[in-house]
N, CA, C and O of each residue as an XYZ file, in Angstrom:
856
protein
N      50.423     20.392     67.286
C      50.889     21.407     66.343
C      51.881     20.775     65.409
O      52.778     20.050     65.841
N      51.718     21.064     64.035
C      52.632     20.502     63.054
C      53.911     21.321     63.044
O      53.903     22.530     63.278
N      55.055     20.602     62.756
C      56.356     21.276     62.677
C      56.349     22.269     61.545
O      55.803     21.988     60.479
N      57.001     23.535     61.774
C      57.110     24.563     60.737
C      55.950     25.502     60.697
O      55.977     26.474     59.942
N      54.913     25.251     61.492
C      53.764     26.147     61.501
C      53.876     27.073     62.732
O      53.957     26.603     63.867
N      53.878     28.381     62.485
C      54.003     29.362     63.599
C      52.604     29.738     64.053
O      51.743     30.056     63.233
N      52.381     29.701     65.343
C      51.041     30.051     65.828
C      50.708     31.509     65.462
O      51.584     32.375     65.461
N      49.467     31.753     65.163
C      49.013     33.075     64.719
C      49.262     34.143     65.787
O      49.668     35.250     65.433
N      49.042     33.871     67.048
C      49.228     34.853     68.131
C      50.668     35.290     68.260
O      50.958     36.466     68.477
N      51.585     34.312     68.124
C      52.997     34.651     68.220
C      53.424     35.543     67.064
O      54.208     36.471     67.264
N      52.923     35.281     65.855
C      53.258     36.088     64.692
C      52.797     37.528     64.870
O      53.528     38.447     64.502
N      51.635     37.749     65.410
C      51.114     39.095     65.642
C      51.983     39.850     66.630
O      52.246     41.038     66.445
N      52.442     39.158     67.704
C      53.273     39.781     68.715
C      54.608     40.230     68.141
O      55.063     41.333     68.445
N      55.251     39.397     67.311
C      56.541     39.742     66.718
C      56.403     40.922     65.768
O      57.232     41.830     65.811
N      55.396     40.941     64.922
C      55.184     42.033     63.983
C      54.925     43.354     64.710
O      55.414     44.400     64.284
N      54.179     43.315     65.775
C      53.872     44.542     66.538
C      55.119     45.145     67.133
O      55.296     46.363     67.114
N      56.010     44.280     67.676
C      57.251     44.790     68.269
C      58.140     45.419     67.225
O      58.771     46.444     67.485
N      58.202     44.815     66.028
C      59.030     45.338     64.941
C      58.537     46.687     64.468
O      59.343     47.585     64.226
N      57.240     46.851     64.332
C      56.677     48.118     63.882
C      56.909     49.214     64.911
O      57.172     50.360     64.549
N      56.813     48.864     66.216
C      57.039     49.865     67.266
C      58.461     50.373     67.220
O      58.696     51.571     67.373
N      59.435     49.463     67.006
C      60.842     49.851     66.931
C      61.092     50.761     65.742
O      61.819     51.744     65.881
N      60.523     50.478     64.584
C      60.682     51.308     63.401
C      60.078     52.682     63.620
O      60.645     53.669     63.152
N      58.948     52.788     64.315
C      58.297     54.072     64.562
C      59.160     54.961     65.415
O      59.176     56.165     65.159
N      59.903     54.464     66.438
C      60.763     55.281     67.288
C      61.937     55.822     66.491
O      62.333     56.966     66.716
N      62.506     55.067     65.581
C      63.663     55.489     64.807
C      63.292     56.589     63.837
O      64.116     57.471     63.593
N      62.128     56.585     63.284
C      61.696     57.551     62.278
C      60.870     58.680     62.860
O      60.208     59.405     62.118
N      60.896     58.843     64.171
C      60.094     59.893     64.790
C      60.523     61.261     64.266
O      61.723     61.528     64.204
N      59.586     62.143     63.882
C      59.928     63.472     63.382
C      60.704     64.302     64.400
O      61.541     65.110     63.999
N      60.456     64.135     65.727
C      61.151     64.911     66.747
C      62.640     64.615     66.748
O      63.441     65.518     66.990
N      63.024     63.406     66.491
C      64.435     63.016     66.489
C      65.074     63.368     65.158
O      66.241     63.758     65.124
N      64.353     63.242     64.078
C      64.919     63.466     62.754
C      65.230     64.938     62.510
O      66.217     65.255     61.847
N      64.410     65.836     63.032
C      64.675     67.272     62.811
C      65.741     67.744     63.802
O      65.807     67.236     64.921
N      66.595     68.732     63.395
C      67.633     69.207     64.316
C      67.020     69.929     65.497
O      66.001     70.604     65.356
N      67.649     69.786     66.687
C      67.162     70.469     67.879
C      67.454     71.962     67.787
O      68.489     72.380     67.267
N      66.545     72.732     68.291
C      66.809     74.168     68.390
C      67.921     74.389     69.412
O      67.913     73.793     70.489
N      68.896     75.269     69.057
C      70.017     75.522     69.961
C      69.522     76.356     71.142
O      68.833     77.361     70.967
N      69.876     75.932     72.306
C      69.509     76.646     73.521
C      70.793     77.022     74.229
O      71.592     76.155     74.582
N      70.995     78.329     74.441
C      72.202     78.787     75.130
C      71.933     78.762     76.620
O      70.929     79.288     77.100
N      72.864     78.130     77.353
C      72.712     78.034     78.800
C      73.659     79.020     79.454
O      74.878     78.905     79.322
N      73.085     80.005     80.174
C      73.917     80.946     80.902
C      74.451     82.083     80.047
O      75.148     82.945     80.580
N      74.166     82.135     78.761
C      74.608     83.233     77.914
C      73.439     83.723     77.103
O      72.435     83.024     76.968
N      73.555     84.910     76.565
C      72.486     85.466     75.744
C      72.448     84.732     74.427
O      73.486     84.305     73.920
N      71.272     84.581     73.869
C      71.138     83.937     72.571
C      71.865     84.755     71.525
O      71.870     85.984     71.593
N      72.495     84.074     70.530
C      73.259     84.812     69.524
C      72.364     85.725     68.709
O      71.179     85.447     68.526
N      72.958     86.856     68.203
C      72.214     87.794     67.363
C      72.050     87.220     65.969
O      72.934     86.515     65.481
N      70.940     87.509     65.326
C      70.855     87.199     63.896
C      71.962     87.930     63.147
O      72.380     89.010     63.563
N      72.435     87.359     62.060
C      73.525     87.942     61.300
C      73.170     89.370     60.867
O      72.064     89.645     60.401
N      74.147     90.264     61.039
C      73.974     91.628     60.559
C      73.265     92.559     61.531
O      72.992     93.707     61.181
N      72.953     92.095     62.754
C      72.311     92.982     63.728
C      73.192     93.094     64.959
O      73.865     92.137     65.342
N      73.185     94.273     65.579
C      73.988     94.526     66.762
C      73.127     95.272     67.763
O      72.370     96.171     67.396
N      73.249     94.887     69.060
C      72.552     95.639     70.094
C      73.165     97.018     70.214
O      74.384     97.130     70.345
N      72.365     98.069     70.175
C      72.852     99.433     70.372
C      72.129    100.041     71.561
O      70.907     99.938     71.666
N      72.885    100.680     72.465
C      72.206    101.296     73.610
C      71.249    102.386     73.159
O      71.499    103.104     72.191
N      70.156    102.486     73.883
C      69.199    103.540     73.553
C      69.852    104.898     73.798
O      70.500    105.087     74.827
N      69.696    105.839     72.881
C      70.336    107.145     73.070
C      69.799    107.837     74.314
O      68.593    107.849     74.561
N      70.725    108.424     75.109
C      70.299    109.146     76.298
C      69.648    110.451     75.864
O      70.004    111.022     74.833
N      68.694    110.917     76.656
C      68.027    112.174     76.270
C      69.028    113.317     76.217
O      69.879    113.439     77.098
N      68.933    114.140     75.208
C      69.850    115.267     75.040
C      69.500    116.371     76.021
O      68.356    116.820     76.093
N      70.518    116.810     76.787
C      70.278    117.895     77.722
C      70.279    119.228     76.991
O      71.141    119.479     76.149
N      69.338    120.062     77.303
C      69.346    121.370     76.633
C      70.564    122.162     77.067
O      70.952    122.117     78.234
N      71.169    122.888     76.140
C      72.325    123.706     76.480
C      71.863    124.851     77.363
O      70.756    125.359     77.185
N      72.718    125.279     78.341
C      72.288    126.365     79.228
C      72.002    127.638     78.449
O      72.640    127.943     77.441
N      71.028    128.360     78.951
C      70.666    129.609     78.276
C      71.868    130.545     78.249
O      72.640    130.607     79.205
N      72.013    131.253     77.171
C      73.149    132.157     77.037
C      73.004    133.316     78.019
O      71.974    133.988     78.061
N      74.070    133.537     78.816
C      74.002    134.574     79.841
C      73.924    135.951     79.191
O      74.629    136.240     78.224
N      73.073    136.775     79.730
C      72.922    138.133     79.218
C      73.859    139.084     79.954
O      74.360    138.771     81.034
N      74.083    140.227     79.366
C      74.924    141.242     79.973
C      74.267    141.759     81.257
O      73.053    141.960     81.306
N      75.078    141.968     82.284
C      74.555    142.480     83.550
C      74.091    143.927     83.395
O      74.660    144.701     82.625
N      73.049    144.271     84.141
C      72.560    145.645     84.179
C      72.948    146.268     85.512
O      72.987    145.587     86.537
N      73.230    147.551     85.490
C      73.712    148.239     86.688
C      72.727    148.121     87.842
O      73.142    148.038     88.998
N      71.408    148.111     87.545
C      70.436    148.112     88.635
C      70.341    146.775     89.364
O      69.684    146.694     90.401
N      70.982    145.723     88.847
C      70.966    144.440     89.542
C      72.283    144.154     90.270
O      72.441    143.081     90.854
N      73.229    145.098     90.242
C      74.557    144.879     90.811
C      74.784    145.759     92.030
O      74.456    146.946     92.025
N      75.351    145.159     93.077
C      75.648    145.879     94.307
C      77.150    145.812     94.569
O      77.754    144.743     94.485
N      77.747    146.955     94.884
C      79.187    147.032     95.121
C      79.487    147.177     96.608
O      78.724    147.795     97.351
N      80.615    146.595     97.033
C      81.053    146.712     98.416
C      82.554    146.485     98.474
O      83.133    145.850     97.593
N      83.178    147.011     99.520
C      84.596    146.730     99.753
C      84.681    145.384    100.477
O      84.234    145.252    101.616
N      85.258    144.394     99.804
C      85.371    143.064    100.401
C      86.582    142.970    101.321
O      86.544    142.263    102.328
N      87.653    143.677    100.979
C      88.884    143.617    101.767
C      89.736    144.819    101.413
O      89.787    145.232    100.255
N      90.406    145.383    102.409
C      91.373    146.446    102.135
C      92.585    146.231    103.025
O      92.485    145.632    104.096
N      93.725    146.723    102.577
C      94.953    146.545    103.322
C      96.085    147.283    102.638
O      95.861    148.093    101.738
N      97.308    146.995    103.074
C      98.472    147.639    102.482
C      99.680    146.741    102.684
O      99.875    146.180    103.762
N     100.487    146.610    101.644
C     101.733    145.852    101.704
C     102.829    146.672    101.036
O     102.648    147.161     99.921
N     103.964    146.824    101.713
C     105.104    147.541    101.153
C     104.699    148.943    100.666
O     105.043    149.346     99.555
N     103.965    149.677    101.517
C     103.528    151.053    101.208
C     102.662    151.128     99.955
O     102.683    152.121     99.228
N     101.896    150.058     99.715
C     101.014    150.033     98.542
C      99.611    149.595     98.975
O      99.299    148.404     98.949
N      98.767    150.548     99.370
C      97.402    150.224     99.775
C      96.599    149.626     98.609
O      96.869    149.902     97.440
N      95.602    148.798     98.968
C      94.745    148.196     97.943
C      93.373    147.928     98.535
O      93.187    147.956     99.752
N      92.417    147.669     97.654
C      91.065    147.260     98.062
C      90.503    146.299     97.026
O      90.605    146.530     95.821
N      89.907    145.215     97.521
C      89.159    144.291     96.666
C      87.698    144.727     96.682
O      87.100    144.862     97.749
N      87.131    144.946     95.516
C      85.743    145.392     95.404
C      84.892    144.232     94.914
O      85.150    143.675     93.847
N      83.875    143.867     95.694
C      82.956    142.800     95.281
C      81.773    143.389     94.540
O      81.300    144.480     94.854
N      81.304    142.641     93.544
C      80.123    143.016     92.771
C      79.143    141.861     92.893
O      79.422    140.760     92.419
N      78.011    142.096     93.518
C      77.029    141.051     93.786
C      75.851    141.184     92.828
O      75.291    142.267     92.655
N      75.485    140.064     92.210
C      74.294    140.004     91.363
C      73.089    139.791     92.272
O      72.919    138.703     92.823
N      72.257    140.806     92.436
C      71.105    140.701     93.330
C      69.921    139.988     92.684
O      68.913    139.734     93.344
N      70.039    139.662     91.388
C      68.957    138.958     90.706
C      69.091    137.451     90.854
O      69.925    136.962     91.616
N      68.266    136.724     90.121
C      68.280    135.260     90.186
C      68.895    134.627     88.950
O      69.251    133.449     88.981
N      69.028    135.375     87.864
C      69.566    134.833     86.618
C      71.034    135.213     86.466
O      71.459    136.293     86.876
N      71.800    134.300     85.866
C      73.211    134.558     85.620
C      73.369    135.641     84.562
O      72.664    135.652     83.553
N      74.301    136.547     84.810
C      74.629    137.564     83.809
C      76.146    137.604     83.639
O      76.868    136.926     84.370
N      76.628    138.381     82.694
C      78.051    138.372     82.374
C      78.602    139.790     82.347
O      77.959    140.727     81.873
N      79.822    139.914     82.876
C      80.575    141.167     82.817
C      81.925    140.866     82.191
O      82.490    139.795     82.410
N      82.441    141.800     81.418
C      83.701    141.566     80.712
C      84.593    142.801     80.780
O      84.166    143.906     80.448
N      85.836    142.600     81.214
C      86.826    143.663     81.101
C      87.046    144.460     82.369
O      86.922    143.942     83.479
N      87.379    145.744     82.183
C      87.733    146.640     83.275
C      86.621    147.648     83.523
O      85.985    148.120     82.581
N      86.385    147.978     84.790
C      85.472    149.094     85.051
C      86.159    150.426     84.754
O      87.384    150.491     84.649
N      85.379    151.461     84.623
C      85.920    152.825     84.575
C      85.751    153.422     85.966
O      84.714    153.239     86.603
N      86.766    154.131     86.434
C      86.724    154.625     87.802
C      87.104    156.108     87.865
O      87.770    156.642     86.979
N      86.656    156.746     88.941
C      87.092    158.082     89.323
C      87.220    158.086     90.839
O      86.513    157.348     91.525
N      88.117    158.914     91.365
C      88.362    158.953     92.805
C      88.287    160.385     93.310
O      88.606    161.344     92.608
N      87.851    160.482     94.554
C      87.817    161.782     95.225
C      88.363    161.592     96.633
O      88.307    160.496     97.191
N      88.887    162.662     97.193
C      89.433    162.592     98.545
C      89.905    163.941     99.007
O      89.492    164.972     98.477
N      90.784    163.938    100.010
C      91.275    165.192    100.558
C      92.751    165.059    100.901
O      93.266    163.952    101.056
N      93.419    166.190    101.018
C      94.818    166.203    101.429
C      94.941    165.776    102.888
O      94.110    166.126    103.726
N      95.993    165.014    103.171
C      96.248    164.625    104.551
C      95.788    163.214    104.867
O      95.274    162.496    104.010
N      95.989    162.837    106.122
C      95.658    161.514    106.614
C      94.167    161.401    106.948
O      93.461    162.409    106.995
N      93.685    160.155    107.184
C      92.255    159.991    107.508
C      91.820    160.758    108.746
O      90.653    161.136    108.850
N      92.730    160.999    109.689
C      92.330    161.722    110.901
C      92.326    163.232    110.699
O      92.164    163.996    111.651
N      92.509    163.660    109.432
C      92.427    165.087    109.091
C      91.308    165.280    108.063
O      91.570    165.627    106.912
N      90.068    165.054    108.483
C      88.958    165.043    107.514
C      88.765    166.395    106.850
O      89.051    167.450    107.416
N      88.273    166.316    105.641
C      87.961    167.515    104.852
C      87.005    167.089    103.754
O      86.906    165.899    103.454
N      86.296    168.038    103.144
C      85.396    167.663    102.045
C      86.172    166.975    100.924
O      87.304    167.337    100.607
N      85.521    165.967    100.337
C      86.155    165.220     99.240
C      86.118    166.038     97.960
O      85.091    166.614     97.600
N      87.234    166.076     97.295
C      87.362    166.747     96.005
C      87.903    165.752     94.972
O      88.654    164.844     95.328
N      87.525    165.915     93.687
C      88.063    165.011     92.659
C      89.590    165.042     92.657
O      90.212    166.093     92.814
N      90.174    163.856     92.474
C      91.626    163.713     92.467
C      92.031    163.198     91.090
O      91.468    162.226     90.587
N      93.010    163.861     90.493
C      93.477    163.406     89.185
C      94.262    162.106     89.311
O      95.183    162.005     90.122
N      93.897    161.120     88.509
C      94.560    159.816     88.569
C      94.970    159.377     87.163
O      94.407    159.830     86.166
N      95.954    158.493     87.106
C      96.304    157.798     85.880
C      96.218    156.310     86.175
O      96.784    155.844     87.164
N      95.522    155.558     85.335
C      95.185    154.161     85.633
C      96.099    153.219     84.868
O      96.287    153.355     83.659
N      96.667    152.255     85.598
C      97.412    151.143     85.004
C      96.753    149.825     85.391
O      95.895    149.793     86.273
N      97.149    148.746     84.738
C      96.462    147.471     84.936
C      97.325    146.465     85.700
O      97.520    145.332     85.262
N      97.833    146.905     86.847
C      98.478    145.955     87.747
C      98.594    146.589     89.116
O      98.731    147.806     89.242
N      98.536    145.740     90.157
C      98.791    146.208     91.517
C      99.700    145.191     92.197
O      99.836    144.058     91.735
N     100.310    145.600     93.282
C     101.324    144.770     93.927
C     100.742    143.469     94.484
O     101.342    142.406     94.326
N      99.572    143.547     95.136
C      99.033    142.387     95.859
C      98.218    141.433     94.995
O      97.940    140.311     95.421
N      97.829    141.848     93.797
C      96.926    141.028     92.980
C      97.466    140.915     91.558
O      98.122    141.821     91.044
N      97.167    139.770     90.940
C      97.514    139.553     89.530
C      96.333    139.987     88.673
O      95.187    139.661     88.982
N      96.604    140.710     87.614
C      95.540    141.113     86.693
C      95.311    139.983     85.690
O      96.213    139.684     84.907
N      94.123    139.338     85.684
C      93.873    138.233     84.762
C      93.648    138.686     83.328
O      93.605    137.857     82.420
N      93.504    139.992     83.109
C      93.193    140.478     81.768
C      91.707    140.383     81.482
O      90.987    139.679     82.190
N      91.236    141.078     80.458
C      89.802    141.079     80.165
C      89.315    139.710     79.698
O      89.914    139.102     78.811
N      88.246    139.235     80.288
C      87.620    137.964     79.900
C      86.190    137.982     80.452
O      85.848    138.823     81.283
N      85.369    137.052     79.984
C      83.984    136.993     80.445
C      83.931    136.434     81.864
O      84.444    135.348     82.135
N      83.317    137.177     82.744
C      83.116    136.736     84.126
C      81.621    136.517     84.345
O      80.839    137.468     84.339
N      81.228    135.255     84.540
C      79.820    134.936     84.774
C      79.465    135.224     86.223
O      80.219    134.889     87.137
N      78.317    135.847     86.426
C      77.870    136.205     87.777
C      76.509    135.541     88.026
O      75.478    136.111     87.668
N      76.488    134.340     88.637
C      75.194    133.725     88.950
C      74.404    134.577     89.939
O      74.963    135.430     90.628
N      73.113    134.335     89.997
C      72.275    135.075     90.936
C      72.777    134.938     92.362
O      73.087    133.835     92.813
N      72.859    136.068     93.082
C      73.299    136.134     94.481
C      74.746    135.678     94.666
O      75.118    135.236     95.754
N      75.564    135.779     93.621
C      76.988    135.489     93.714
C      77.796    136.748     93.365
O      77.247    137.783     92.989
N      79.126    136.615     93.506
C      79.992    137.788     93.378
C      81.060    137.589     92.302
O      81.456    136.466     91.991
N      81.506    138.700     91.753
C      82.786    138.777     91.054
C      83.530    139.963     91.684
O      82.972    140.700     92.497
N      84.801    140.131     91.292
C      85.643    141.116     91.977
C      86.521    141.867     90.988
O      86.815    141.388     89.893
N      86.926    143.046     91.402
C      88.089    143.700     90.820
C      88.827    144.368     91.972
O      88.273    144.538     93.057
N      90.065    144.740     91.734
C      90.878    145.335     92.792
C      91.490    146.632     92.297
O      91.793    146.788     91.114
N      91.666    147.558     93.228
C      92.378    148.798     92.924
C      93.553    148.902     93.893
O      93.500    148.369     95.001
N      94.611    149.593     93.470
C      95.774    149.750     94.326
C      96.429    151.105     94.104
O      96.397    151.656     93.003
N      97.025    151.631     95.171
C      97.719    152.912     95.107
C      99.115    152.738     95.710
O      99.527    151.623     96.029
N      99.823    153.832     95.861
C     101.111    153.841     96.560
C     101.176    155.115     97.392
O     100.592    156.135     97.024
N     101.891    155.054     98.518
C     101.971    156.244     99.369
C     103.417    156.594     99.748
O     103.662    157.265    100.751
N     104.370    156.125     98.922
C     105.783    156.403     99.233
C     106.432    157.346     98.218
O     107.655    157.482     98.205
N     105.635    157.996     97.372
C     106.186    159.013     96.462
C     106.464    160.315     97.231
O     106.134    160.434     98.411
N     107.065    161.266     96.554
C     107.402    162.542     97.190
C     106.279    163.572     97.115
O     106.347    164.617     97.761
N     105.243    163.276     96.322
C     104.147    164.232     96.182
C     103.286    164.280     97.425
O     103.434    163.450     98.322
N     102.379    165.255     97.485
C     101.514    165.418     98.667
C     100.614    164.189     98.860
O     100.149    163.578     97.898
N     100.389    163.853    100.124
C      99.606    162.655    100.467
C      98.113    162.972    100.487
O      97.687    163.986    101.039
N      97.329    162.088     99.878
C      95.868    162.188     99.865
C      95.272    160.982    100.593
O      95.841    159.891    100.619
N      94.105    161.229    101.180
C      93.249    160.124    101.618
C      92.081    160.052    100.644
O      91.258    160.965    100.574
N      92.021    158.951     99.891
C      90.932    158.758     98.921
C      89.736    158.180     99.669
O      89.848    157.156    100.342
N      88.590    158.846     99.545
C      87.413    158.462    100.336
C      86.205    158.062     99.501
O      85.241    157.505    100.027
N      86.252    158.341     98.204
C      85.070    158.058     97.376
C      85.517    157.482     96.042
O      86.313    158.084     95.321
N      84.987    156.299     95.727
C      85.276    155.626     94.459
C      84.006    155.599     93.621
O      82.972    155.095     94.060
N      84.090    156.142     92.418
C      82.974    156.088     91.474
C      83.292    155.049     90.406
O      84.367    155.073     89.806
N      82.344    154.131     90.174
C      82.580    152.994     89.292
C      81.496    152.941     88.222
O      80.306    153.036     88.525
N      81.915    152.788     86.979
C      81.000    152.449     85.883
C      81.435    151.072     85.386
O      82.493    150.927     84.773
N      80.612    150.073     85.655
C      80.969    148.705     85.290
C      80.887    148.522     83.780
O      80.081    149.179     83.122
N      81.714    147.634     83.222
C      81.704    147.444     81.767
C      80.341    146.991     81.264
O      79.696    146.129     81.861
N      79.919    147.583     80.166
C      78.620    147.250     79.589
C      77.465    147.992     80.220
O      76.318    147.810     79.812
N      77.745    148.829     81.214
C      76.693    149.633     81.844
C      77.034    151.115     81.691
O      78.141    151.475     81.291
N      76.072    151.955     82.013
C      76.275    153.404     81.879
C      76.085    154.148     83.191
O      76.527    155.289     83.325
N      75.427    153.511     84.166
C      75.106    154.226     85.405
C      76.263    154.145     86.381
O      76.672    153.040     86.738
N      76.811    155.275     86.833
C      77.889    155.249     87.824
C      77.367    154.843     89.198
O      76.246    155.181     89.576
N      78.187    154.124     89.926
C      77.871    153.745     91.297
C      78.981    154.258     92.202
O      80.160    154.161     91.863
N      78.607    154.799     93.346
C      79.561    155.433     94.252
C      79.744    154.562     95.491
O      78.786    154.058     96.076
N      81.010    154.406     95.866
C      81.363    153.508     96.961
C      82.334    154.204     97.905
O      83.342    154.730     97.435
N      82.080    154.234     99.223
C      83.055    154.820    100.148
C      84.271    153.904    100.296
O      84.130    152.687    100.414
N      85.458    154.497    100.288
C      86.707    153.757    100.466
C      87.587    154.564    101.411
O      87.254    155.685    101.795
N      88.714    153.970    101.774
C      89.715    154.694    102.564
C      91.089    154.187    102.142
O      91.545    153.140    102.601
N      91.747    154.949    101.254
C      93.048    154.553    100.716
C      93.990    155.749    100.746
O      93.639    156.834    100.284
N      95.171    155.551    101.283
C      96.212    156.574    101.182
C      96.836    156.510     99.800
O      96.992    155.429     99.234
N      97.191    157.664     99.258
C      97.763    157.680     97.907
C      98.520    158.962     97.672
O      98.125    160.029     98.142
N      99.609    158.853     96.943
C     100.285    160.032     96.404
C     101.020    159.621     95.138
O     100.946    158.470     94.708
N     101.717    160.557     94.558
C     102.425    160.293     93.319
C     103.643    161.191     93.205
O     103.930    161.970     94.114
N     104.351    161.088     92.109
C     105.486    161.990     91.895
C     105.002    163.435     91.886
O     103.888    163.700     91.433
N     105.802    164.373     92.371
C     105.393    165.781     92.418
C     104.968    166.296     91.042
O     105.650    166.080     90.040
N     103.844    166.968     91.020
C     103.351    167.580     89.788
C     102.687    166.607     88.831
O     102.326    166.997     87.721
N     102.514    165.344     89.230
C     101.878    164.360     88.337
C     100.594    163.805     88.968
O     100.362    163.920     90.172
N      99.791    163.214     88.123
C      98.582    162.566     88.623
C      98.948    161.347     89.473
O     100.019    160.759     89.323
N      98.038    160.992     90.357
C      98.271    159.851     91.252
C      98.091    158.555     90.464
O      97.043    158.356     89.850
N      99.097    157.662     90.465
C      98.937    156.386     89.764
C      98.047    155.427     90.561
O      98.210    155.266     91.771
N      97.111    154.800     89.863
C      96.182    153.847     90.470
C      96.192    152.578     89.622
O      96.028    152.632     88.403
N      96.387    151.442     90.278
C      96.330    150.154     89.578
C      94.911    149.597     89.596
O      94.148    149.848     90.530
N      94.567    148.845     88.565
C      93.213    148.320     88.422
C      93.275    146.950     87.758
O      93.986    146.776     86.768
N      92.541    145.978     88.288
C      92.489    144.657     87.660
C      91.154    144.466     86.952
O      90.168    145.144     87.242
N      91.154    143.523     86.016
C      89.905    143.176     85.327
C      88.981    142.403     86.263
O      89.412    141.855     87.277
N      87.723    142.373     85.904
C      86.741    141.612     86.689
C      87.088    140.128     86.623
O      87.483    139.602     85.583
N      86.921    139.458     87.798
C      87.288    138.045     87.859
C      86.453    137.359     88.931
O      85.870    138.016     89.792
N      86.400    135.993     88.868
C      85.627    135.232     89.860
C      86.178    135.391     91.266
O      85.432    135.299     92.241
N      87.470    135.627     91.379
C      88.111    135.775     92.677
C      89.166    136.873     92.573
O      89.763    137.051     91.512
N      89.404    137.609     93.652
C      90.477    138.605     93.590
C      91.853    137.949     93.547
O      92.833    138.583     93.155
N      91.929    136.677     93.949
C      93.227    135.977     93.985
C      93.454    135.243     92.671
O      93.594    134.020     92.662
N      93.493    135.971     91.567
C      93.625    135.348     90.245
C      95.021    134.761     90.064
O      95.322    134.195     89.013
């Protein structure tokens, strides 16, 4: 071999290595920027967009309660007693239907009874009364809407006094016309009552409420 002459095979090998090195440097995968990959966090939002929770379904508002009708209401004496010579009775009103209804305000009442104590029975006669809106054992909440769900109760209370100087009566019959109704309902009771001589018997009455302990 003459000096200065490069063998053909060696020249091919050198050129091939050089071209391979140039191809790796100019690879399109390396030249283009890598897509950002978030590790352990949510991918960023595109500009101007925000995740919003899906709106929850709107619940329908409860049906508006209708006024109670007398034929769906049942009355009973829930409790009776006397404190400081002031007899009282809590009257429960039960909705015998399945739908909620509403009562508002005070019932209208009338009372009947007889002269003397309970052990001196006699036919019941109407008794003149004057109605006020307070009794000793219960607080009067004042007129407001009282909702009565099906098979549930609301209450009102009546109260008398038996320490006046007038003649003593035993009240045995309570007639009630509930607010918003027209049909009277009659309920047996047993309350001692009297008043100042020559005057009507004072009777306290509370508005309808969810509980007698307002």
